FIZA-19311 format. One record per residue (C-alpha): x, y, z. Coordinates in Angstrom, 3 decimals. Last residue first. Example, Ala and Ser with C-alpha at 12.3 -4.5 7.8 and 13.67 -1.06 7.14 Angstrom:
// residues 2
SITE         c1         c2         c3
SITE     13.670     -1.060      7.140
SITE     12.300     -4.500      7.800
This chain:
// residues 537
SITE         c1         c2         c3
SITE     -8.300     18.473     35.901
SITE     -6.594     21.627     36.503
SITE     -6.754     24.514     34.344
SITE     -8.787     26.297     36.595
SITE    -12.196     25.942     34.317
SITE    -12.869     22.369     35.334
SITE    -12.671     19.042     32.880
SITE    -13.168     15.710     34.484
SITE    -12.016     14.480     30.770
SITE    -12.594     10.724     30.940
SITE     -9.059     10.635     29.201
SITE     -7.664     12.218     32.533
SITE     -8.521      9.014     34.284
SITE     -6.287      6.754     32.552
SITE     -7.910      4.830     29.405
SITE    -10.430      2.268     29.025
SITE    -12.546      3.781     32.450
SITE    -14.084      1.594     34.618
SITE    -17.793      0.837     35.278
SITE    -18.658     -2.175     33.208
SITE    -22.685     -1.763     32.551
SITE    -25.455     -1.521     34.956
SITE    -24.281      2.561     35.396
SITE    -24.900      3.287     31.846
SITE    -27.765      5.630     32.114
SITE    -26.233      6.912     35.323
SITE    -22.667      7.371     33.698
SITE    -24.279      9.032     30.585
SITE    -26.435     11.314     32.743
SITE    -23.494     12.469     34.768
SITE    -21.230     13.071     31.953
SITE    -23.873     15.134     30.245
SITE    -24.563     17.326     33.396
SITE    -20.898     17.655     34.066
SITE    -20.627     19.552     30.386
SITE    -23.648     21.701     31.175
SITE    -22.304     22.735     34.477
SITE    -18.862     23.708     33.130
SITE    -20.396     25.680     30.575
SITE    -22.385     27.621     32.988
SITE    -19.368     28.113     35.148
SITE    -17.577     29.496     31.934
SITE    -20.658     31.645     31.347
SITE    -23.163     32.016     28.761
SITE    -23.004     28.509     28.067
SITE    -21.758     25.925     25.414
SITE    -20.938     22.378     25.906
SITE    -19.099     20.714     22.805
SITE    -19.193     16.775     22.676
SITE    -17.257     14.134     21.451
SITE    -17.709     10.274     22.146
SITE    -15.759      7.447     22.937
SITE    -17.199      3.971     24.232
SITE    -14.855      2.345     21.478
SITE    -17.251      0.122     19.487
SITE    -20.674      1.767     20.265
SITE    -19.594      5.516     20.788
SITE    -17.274      5.914     17.962
SITE    -20.248      6.555     15.546
SITE    -21.255      9.533     17.662
SITE    -18.140     11.514     16.869
SITE    -20.200     14.844     17.517
SITE    -22.464     16.089     20.174
SITE    -23.561     19.771     20.808
SITE    -24.429     20.574     24.012
SITE    -26.596     23.452     25.741
SITE    -26.845     26.930     25.492
SITE    -28.007     29.447     22.637
SITE    -31.018     30.321     24.452
SITE    -33.212     29.906     21.517
SITE    -31.206     27.505     19.569
SITE    -31.294     25.069     22.793
SITE    -28.513     22.463     22.078
SITE    -29.671     18.875     23.371
SITE    -29.408     17.494     26.833
SITE    -32.842     17.405     27.408
SITE    -32.636     14.311     29.695
SITE    -35.052     12.012     27.647
SITE    -34.247     13.885     24.251
SITE    -30.516     13.460     24.832
SITE    -30.732     10.015     26.133
SITE    -32.972      8.605     23.389
SITE    -30.447     10.204     20.720
SITE    -27.623      8.162     22.363
SITE    -29.700      5.031     22.329
SITE    -30.398      5.785     18.319
SITE    -26.478      6.682     17.971
SITE    -25.842      2.911     19.586
SITE    -24.548      2.650     22.984
SITE    -22.500     -0.814     23.333
SITE    -19.469      0.848     24.867
SITE    -20.383      3.473     27.107
SITE    -19.224      1.430     30.326
SITE    -15.644      1.253     28.732
SITE    -15.420      4.948     29.155
SITE    -14.434      7.423     26.681
SITE    -14.929     11.747     26.687
SITE    -12.244     12.233     24.083
SITE    -13.124     14.305     21.509
SITE    -13.614     17.183     23.853
SITE    -15.199     20.573     24.089
SITE    -15.636     23.113     26.945
SITE    -17.628     26.386     25.938
SITE    -17.975     30.123     26.609
SITE    -20.488     32.897     25.126
SITE    -20.395     36.376     25.462
SITE    -24.015     37.653     25.176
SITE    -24.666     40.386     22.550
SITE    -28.201     39.540     21.449
SITE    -26.508     38.065     18.107
SITE    -23.983     35.927     20.172
SITE    -20.633     37.628     21.241
SITE    -17.495     35.646     21.321
SITE    -14.594     36.978     23.327
SITE    -10.906     37.962     22.580
SITE    -11.525     41.431     23.999
SITE    -10.278     43.718     21.167
SITE    -10.650     40.830     18.255
SITE    -14.488     40.461     19.118
SITE    -15.514     37.250     17.344
SITE    -19.124     37.351     16.283
SITE    -22.233     35.650     16.508
SITE    -24.315     33.539     13.881
SITE    -25.489     31.509     17.146
SITE    -25.392     27.716     15.491
SITE    -22.690     28.858     12.769
SITE    -20.403     30.406     15.503
SITE    -20.586     27.950     18.009
SITE    -20.080     24.962     15.591
SITE    -17.236     26.640     14.189
SITE    -15.794     26.731     17.624
SITE    -16.318     23.321     18.528
SITE    -15.211     22.123     15.107
SITE    -11.882     23.856     14.690
SITE    -10.462     23.270     18.182
SITE     -9.693     19.472     17.512
SITE     -7.778     20.521     14.411
SITE     -8.069     22.088     11.005
SITE     -5.228     22.409      8.775
SITE     -1.739     24.248      8.869
SITE     -1.421     23.208     12.513
SITE      1.674     24.982     13.717
SITE      3.760     24.027     16.600
SITE      5.684     24.916     19.536
SITE      5.290     28.967     20.421
SITE      6.345     30.350     23.689
SITE      4.644     32.033     26.145
SITE      6.283     33.554     29.241
SITE      3.142     34.560     31.730
SITE      2.513     37.439     33.717
SITE     -0.919     37.915     35.199
SITE     -0.956     34.673     37.291
SITE      1.516     36.249     40.026
SITE      4.540     33.753     39.773
SITE      5.955     33.908     36.103
SITE      3.062     31.604     34.987
SITE      4.511     29.488     32.207
SITE      2.513     29.414     28.693
SITE      3.364     26.713     26.103
SITE      1.963     27.415     22.572
SITE      0.148     25.923     20.063
SITE     -0.527     28.163     16.266
SITE     -3.490     27.156     14.479
SITE     -4.009     27.509     10.783
SITE     -6.884     27.578      8.390
SITE     -7.573     29.002      4.938
SITE     -4.763     29.556      2.453
SITE     -0.776     29.601      2.288
SITE      0.636     31.566     -0.267
SITE      4.365     31.935      1.083
SITE      3.406     35.333      2.056
SITE      0.221     33.925      3.855
SITE      1.864     31.999      6.098
SITE      4.216     35.102      7.328
SITE      0.932     36.843      7.824
SITE     -0.478     33.996      9.778
SITE      2.705     33.510     11.929
SITE      2.524     37.509     13.032
SITE     -1.277     37.308     13.372
SITE     -0.833     34.403     15.973
SITE      1.772     36.324     18.107
SITE     -0.834     39.122     18.356
SITE     -3.789     36.744     19.299
SITE     -1.339     35.002     21.510
SITE     -1.146     37.970     23.369
SITE     -4.401     39.056     23.509
SITE     -5.265     35.710     25.347
SITE     -2.451     36.175     27.533
SITE     -3.875     37.058     30.803
SITE     -7.616     36.591     29.522
SITE     -7.226     33.004     30.045
SITE     -8.184     31.394     26.349
SITE    -11.785     31.544     25.184
SITE    -12.940     29.077     24.806
SITE    -11.954     25.412     26.578
SITE    -10.183     22.479     24.858
SITE    -10.030     18.835     24.755
SITE     -8.026     15.700     24.738
SITE     -4.573     16.837     23.160
SITE     -1.710     14.539     24.124
SITE      1.595     16.309     25.779
SITE      0.474     16.140     29.454
SITE      3.492     13.963     30.581
SITE      2.053     10.481     30.622
SITE     -1.109     11.329     28.624
SITE     -3.429     14.150     29.200
SITE     -3.887     17.774     27.768
SITE     -6.888     20.351     27.532
SITE     -5.945     22.987     25.205
SITE     -6.565     26.835     26.585
SITE     -8.542     28.359     23.410
SITE     -8.135     31.263     21.301
SITE    -10.438     31.990     18.155
SITE    -10.903     33.403     14.557
SITE     -7.843     35.783     13.869
SITE     -7.856     36.778     10.286
SITE     -5.300     37.050      7.798
SITE     -5.944     38.992      4.720
SITE     -4.480     37.189      1.207
SITE     -7.710     37.775     -0.857
SITE     -8.558     34.169     -0.596
SITE     -8.741     34.528      3.142
SITE     -5.973     33.359      5.442
SITE     -7.164     32.005      8.583
SITE     -6.963     31.848     12.255
SITE     -6.659     30.047     15.552
SITE     -4.746     30.439     18.309
SITE     -3.505     28.069     21.079
SITE     -3.204     27.926     25.006
SITE     -1.153     25.246     26.563
SITE     -0.581     25.623     30.314
SITE      1.982     26.018     32.744
SITE      2.131     26.377     36.676
SITE      5.226     24.910     38.213
SITE      7.124     25.272     35.069
SITE      9.613     23.614     32.590
SITE      9.803     24.073     28.869
SITE     11.161     20.944     27.527
SITE     13.805     22.115     25.118
SITE     13.572     20.762     21.422
SITE     14.443     17.633     19.512
SITE     13.165     17.368     15.620
SITE     11.925     14.716     13.445
SITE     12.254     13.342      9.945
SITE      9.181     11.608      8.596
SITE     10.774      8.188      6.749
SITE     14.143      8.243      7.996
SITE     12.983      9.040     11.292
SITE      9.999      6.562     11.302
SITE     12.397      3.190     12.077
SITE     13.571      5.451     15.058
SITE      9.964      5.501     16.478
SITE      9.476      1.789     15.753
SITE     12.531      0.728     17.420
SITE     11.823      3.016     20.280
SITE      8.554      2.060     21.466
SITE      5.033      3.568     20.751
SITE      1.609      2.045     21.772
SITE      0.982      3.847     24.748
SITE      1.740      6.903     22.985
SITE      3.090      9.777     24.826
SITE      6.831      8.019     24.760
SITE      9.270      8.040     27.740
SITE     12.429      7.586     25.906
SITE     14.260      4.504     27.465
SITE     15.478      3.358     24.233
SITE     16.793      6.590     23.485
SITE     19.111      6.674     26.461
SITE     21.997      4.812     24.803
SITE     22.138      7.745     21.989
SITE     22.002     10.378     24.952
SITE     25.084      8.511     26.444
SITE     27.056      8.484     23.077
SITE     26.422     11.963     22.150
SITE     27.839     13.110     25.913
SITE     30.811     10.880     25.558
SITE     31.311     12.405     22.258
SITE     31.072     16.178     23.587
SITE     33.359     15.481     26.221
SITE     32.483     15.103     29.923
SITE     31.545     17.015     33.363
SITE     31.470     20.668     31.700
SITE     28.320     20.205     29.893
SITE     26.318     17.156     31.265
SITE     27.792     13.515     30.974
SITE     27.664     12.544     34.794
SITE     24.253     13.806     34.615
SITE     23.055     11.166     32.788
SITE     19.818     10.112     34.825
SITE     18.913     14.043     34.935
SITE     18.648     14.064     31.166
SITE     15.103     13.052     30.844
SITE     14.382     12.576     27.132
SITE     10.406     12.957     26.520
SITE      8.700     11.456     23.561
SITE      6.174     12.937     20.972
SITE      4.377     11.172     18.188
SITE      1.095     10.847     19.965
SITE      1.095     14.769     20.517
SITE     -2.336     15.136     18.839
SITE     -0.844     14.191     15.585
SITE      2.738     13.538     14.495
SITE      4.159     14.628     11.184
SITE      7.627     15.750     12.077
SITE      8.161     13.190     14.885
SITE      8.916     14.796     18.163
SITE     11.755     14.504     20.860
SITE     10.937     16.493     23.950
SITE     14.010     17.713     26.180
SITE     14.367     17.339     29.829
SITE     16.526     18.968     32.791
SITE     18.507     21.639     30.784
SITE     20.770     23.595     32.881
SITE     23.480     23.413     30.296
SITE     21.594     25.175     27.938
SITE     23.563     25.652     24.670
SITE     25.587     22.373     25.519
SITE     22.326     20.625     26.112
SITE     21.250     21.589     22.461
SITE     24.474     20.403     21.219
SITE     24.049     17.086     22.758
SITE     20.376     16.626     21.483
SITE     21.485     17.710     17.959
SITE     24.211     15.093     18.263
SITE     21.858     12.665     19.556
SITE     19.123     13.152     16.814
SITE     22.252     12.800     14.374
SITE     23.072      9.340     15.321
SITE     19.268      8.680     15.236
SITE     18.303      9.267     11.766
SITE     16.846     12.007      9.668
SITE     16.700     15.329     11.551
SITE     14.588     18.041     10.455
SITE     15.507     21.558     12.740
SITE     16.908     21.323     16.080
SITE     16.118     23.100     19.550
SITE     15.695     26.201     21.595
SITE     11.866     26.839     22.594
SITE      9.833     29.426     20.478
SITE      9.789     32.996     20.490
SITE      7.618     34.683     17.323
SITE      9.881     36.767     15.225
SITE      7.995     35.850     12.213
SITE     10.988     34.319     10.433
SITE     12.299     32.047     13.350
SITE      8.438     31.131     14.272
SITE      8.068     30.072     10.442
SITE     11.267     28.235     10.698
SITE     10.320     26.320     13.791
SITE      6.826     25.516     12.462
SITE      8.443     24.016      9.377
SITE     10.506     21.692     11.916
SITE      7.273     20.508     13.410
SITE      5.426     19.962     10.153
SITE      2.884     22.559      9.359
SITE      5.037     24.885      7.081
SITE      6.002     21.490      5.198
SITE      2.143     21.648      4.036
SITE      3.071     24.403      1.519
SITE      3.621     21.947     -1.328
SITE      0.017     20.495     -1.175
SITE     -1.305     23.844     -1.350
SITE     -2.993     25.327      1.438
SITE     -7.092     25.207      2.014
SITE    -10.069     25.916      0.040
SITE     -9.760     23.820     -2.786
SITE    -10.900     24.964     -6.399
SITE    -12.866     22.992     -8.465
SITE    -12.074     21.164    -11.849
SITE    -13.030     17.609    -10.471
SITE     -9.711     15.917    -11.621
SITE     -7.803     19.214    -10.681
SITE     -9.299     18.970     -6.832
SITE     -8.956     15.582     -6.574
SITE     -5.295     16.070     -7.455
SITE     -4.303     18.680     -4.867
SITE     -6.638     16.591     -2.073
SITE     -4.693     13.539     -2.800
SITE     -0.931     15.486     -2.654
SITE     -2.236     16.646      0.785
SITE     -4.351     19.081      2.356
SITE     -5.816     18.906      5.570
SITE     -9.503     18.164      7.263
SITE    -10.992     19.319      3.961
SITE    -12.988     21.969      1.817
SITE    -13.736     21.877     -1.758
SITE    -15.424     24.913     -3.694
SITE    -18.086     24.835     -5.946
SITE    -20.139     27.800     -8.111
SITE    -18.892     27.497    -11.572
SITE    -18.611     23.725    -11.091
SITE    -22.479     23.328    -10.081
SITE    -21.686     19.787     -8.368
SITE    -23.834     16.976     -8.829
SITE    -22.287     15.742    -12.026
SITE    -18.901     16.097    -10.552
SITE    -19.589     14.014     -7.509
SITE    -21.330     11.046     -9.677
SITE    -18.362     11.042    -11.804
SITE    -15.745     10.826     -9.292
SITE    -18.087      7.968     -7.824
SITE    -17.818      6.377    -11.187
SITE    -13.995      6.680    -11.280
SITE    -13.415      5.169     -7.920
SITE     -9.820      5.445     -7.060
SITE     -9.816      8.937     -6.489
SITE    -12.423      8.740     -3.833
SITE    -10.469      6.219     -1.744
SITE     -7.202      8.315     -1.865
SITE     -9.395     11.094     -0.531
SITE    -10.441      9.084      2.183
SITE     -6.700      8.383      3.456
SITE     -6.030      4.552      3.008
SITE     -6.167      2.092      6.121
SITE     -9.090     -0.099      4.441
SITE    -12.744      0.750      5.540
SITE    -14.220      1.103      1.898
SITE    -17.708      1.621      1.178
SITE    -16.718      4.702     -0.883
SITE    -19.739      6.526      0.582
SITE    -21.900      9.477     -0.458
SITE    -24.285     11.810      1.357
SITE    -25.904     14.712     -0.794
SITE    -27.516     17.602      1.158
SITE    -29.592     20.432     -0.612
SITE    -32.666     18.143     -0.159
SITE    -32.197     17.550      3.440
SITE    -32.105     21.195      4.125
SITE    -35.366     21.854      2.401
SITE    -37.005     18.964      4.279
SITE    -35.646     19.859      7.966
SITE    -37.380     23.224      7.417
SITE    -34.988     25.898      8.158
SITE    -35.639     28.560     10.923
SITE    -32.722     27.374     13.125
SITE    -30.817     24.513     11.944
SITE    -30.005     22.085     14.770
SITE    -32.197     19.527     13.175
SITE    -30.076     19.150     10.255
SITE    -27.150     17.933     12.693
SITE    -29.493     15.120     14.557
SITE    -30.800     13.816     11.380
SITE    -27.150     13.314      9.934
SITE    -26.600     11.208     13.231
SITE    -29.937      9.272     12.855
SITE    -29.183      8.112      9.188
SITE    -25.770      6.347     10.578
SITE    -23.021      7.454      8.431
SITE    -21.929      5.370      5.423
SITE    -18.165      4.149      5.525
SITE    -15.378      6.131      4.002
SITE    -17.198      9.415      4.085
SITE    -18.565     12.252      1.680
SITE    -20.350     15.150      2.136
SITE    -21.664     17.356     -0.451
SITE    -23.422     20.360     -0.057
SITE    -25.716     22.705     -1.054
SITE    -25.871     26.700     -0.092
SITE    -28.823     28.733     -1.266
SITE    -30.849     28.391      1.886
SITE    -27.957     29.341      4.256
SITE    -28.942     27.039      7.104
SITE    -27.305     24.259      5.227
SITE    -23.987     25.838      6.547
SITE    -24.989     23.656      9.846
SITE    -24.079     20.699      7.740
SITE    -20.291     21.968      7.879
SITE    -20.460     20.795     11.737
SITE    -20.271     17.189     10.130
SITE    -16.470     17.868      9.917
SITE    -15.664     15.755     12.783
SITE    -17.592     12.913     11.309
SITE    -14.337     11.804      9.239
SITE    -12.805     11.226     12.966
SITE    -14.918      7.927     12.938
SITE    -11.642      6.026     11.279
SITE     -9.383      7.308     14.351
SITE    -11.514      5.179     16.710
SITE     -8.311      4.878     18.993
SITE     -5.822      7.522     17.799
SITE     -2.298      5.697     17.449
SITE     -3.652      4.467     14.073
SITE     -3.023      7.945     12.557
SITE      0.711      7.658     12.844
SITE      0.548      4.538     10.617
SITE     -1.554      6.391      8.425
SITE      0.707      9.675      7.960
SITE     -1.824     12.172      7.261
SITE     -4.725     12.389      4.868
SITE     -7.288     12.646      7.386
SITE    -10.281     12.867      4.933
SITE    -13.222     14.889      5.664
SITE    -13.800     15.747      2.073
SITE    -16.895     18.454      2.048
SITE    -17.624     19.517     -1.391
SITE    -19.594     22.882     -0.751
SITE    -21.624     24.171     -3.596
SITE    -21.959     28.072     -3.196
SITE    -24.670     30.767     -3.432
SITE    -23.209     33.138     -0.981
SITE    -22.846     33.016      2.910
SITE    -19.272     31.850      3.831
SITE    -17.495     32.947      0.676
SITE    -19.362     36.044      0.400
SITE    -18.671     36.816      3.919
SITE    -15.020     36.017      3.188
SITE    -14.743     39.080      0.999
SITE    -14.015     39.203     -2.875
SITE    -15.628     35.668     -3.737
SITE    -15.551     34.584     -7.355
SITE    -12.312     36.071     -8.504
SITE    -10.255     35.312     -5.194
SITE    -11.769     31.451     -5.093
SITE    -10.690     31.466     -8.780
SITE     -6.932     31.822     -8.160
SITE     -7.373     28.376     -6.540
SITE     -8.323     26.722     -9.694
SITE     -5.216     28.292    -11.452
SITE     -3.050     27.026     -8.573
SITE     -4.241     23.651     -9.076
SITE     -3.774     23.820    -12.948
SITE     -0.190     24.913    -12.111
SITE      0.323     22.331     -9.509
SITE     -0.981     19.576    -11.705
SITE      2.531     17.018    -11.633
SITE      2.709     17.284     -7.570
SITE      6.423     16.344     -7.437
SITE      6.259     13.171     -5.370
SITE      7.409     13.037     -1.577
SITE      3.839     13.571     -0.429
SITE      2.598     10.417     -1.974
SITE      5.224      8.237     -0.223
SITE      4.839      9.774      2.760
SITE      1.247      9.088      2.540
SITE      1.835      5.439      2.268
SITE      1.409      3.424     -0.878
SITE      0.103     -0.039      0.007
C-alpha cells in the first residue's frame, strides 16, 4: 500500500492547474462573507490525509471523518448545497441530529440540499485516495456540482486533495500541498524564526538516530541547566508522536563534566528509554520512522504552573489574515502532551498576546501562499502572579484541528461574532459565549451505545442544544461510541461556570444511563476528562 509519505514526496504534477483553480476563489468571492454566505456548492472531504501509521495511534480514528459534520450547519443558508463523503455510510440518525439544529430552516429543505456519498471502503488509506480510485464515484460527484459555484474543503491538504481538486475542476479552499511543510514540527520552527515569534531552543529536521543524539547534545551544551528535552516526529498528531528525554539520569555527562563525544554516546544509549506519549510506541518503531518523516528535538519548557493555549486563524482568498479564536487546550497522557479537549476562550491573562503572535505567524504563512485554516499551539508558564506569563510557540497546524469544530459549531449555530479587542465571542443578542469541548469522553461502560440510544438519552434528559438560548451541548463522534465507548461534545454556556455545569450534567447522565454496565475507564483518568475551568483536571 502506498503511504502518505510516499505520495507527499512526489512532485505534484498538476501544481499549475491547481493554482489556476485556487485563483478562482479570489475572483468569485471578494470577501470572506461572500464565501461564507453566498450561493455555493460545498464539497466536504473529511479525509485524514496524514501518515496512516501515526494516525492508528488514535483509537477510533476512522470515525474522525465525522468531525467535519458541523459543516452541515452551513445548510442554514437556503442557497447552499453540500456534498459530504465518508469512507463508510453515516448512521441516518446522526445526520438527522445535525439537520434538526438548523434554526428557521425546514428539515426537508435542508435535506434536499445535502448529498451523502460513501466509498464503502474501511481500508487504511486516506479517504481522498479512496475517492480517486473510484472513477464512477468521481463522475457522480462532478455531475452533482455546479462547477462555477463550487469549492472543496478538507481536514488537511495533501497531494491527494490536490489531485482531487484538479480532477473535479473545482478549487480547494486550503493551503496547497507543497506548502504543508510549514505545518510540520520543523517547518513550524522555521516560520517562528522568520516571523519573530518566541519558541523553544532546538533543532530543525533530523533523519536518523545518530544525528538526533548529536542535535540533543548540542542543545544541552547551549543550555547546560536543561532537565528534559522533547523528541518529536515531524508529522505527529495530537501529541501522540512525542517522547520525553530525561537528562537527569545522565548528569555524569553534562556539559563541563564530559566530552561532546561521551555526551552524544550517553544520549544515544538513552533513546530506548524515552518516555513515549503514545501507549503503543517504542524506540524500535520510532527510530524506523525518522528516515521517513524526520524529527526534531527541542527544550522541554519547565514550570510549576503551565498551560497550553492555542490561537486559530484563517487566510482569506484575498490574502487577509483573520484571528478566529483562542483556546486553552486540555492535555493528558504521561507528560501532559496529548490533546484531549479545549475550553474557549483562552485565559484573559495571555489571550490578546497569543492573538498578536498568531497574526505574525499568519502573515508569514500568507506571504508563502498559504490559505484558509492555521492554528498555533503555545506553552505558557506563570511567572509567579498569575498575570504575567512567558509564552513560547511550539507548533503550527496548517489544517483543521481539534479546536476547529467546536468553534465553528458555536459560530454557525449562533451567527455571532468574535471580538478581536477582547478575545470574546458574542451572540447576536450581545451575550458572551463560552464552551468546553472534547473528542475524548471515553469510558468502557459507554461501549455498546448505538447512535439511536444516544438520541433517546439526549431527548429524555433534554441535553440538546437550545437554539433559543444559545446554550446546551452539541455532540459529535457519535459513530465512535458503540465500538470504542468514545464520544465528542461541545457544551456551550453564557459563562464558564454554566458551560462547566452543562458538561458535567452530560457526563453524569451518561454514567447513570450506563451504570449497570462495566464501570471502569479504558484510558487513564484524564481521558474521561473531568474538565474544570481553572486549568486543572
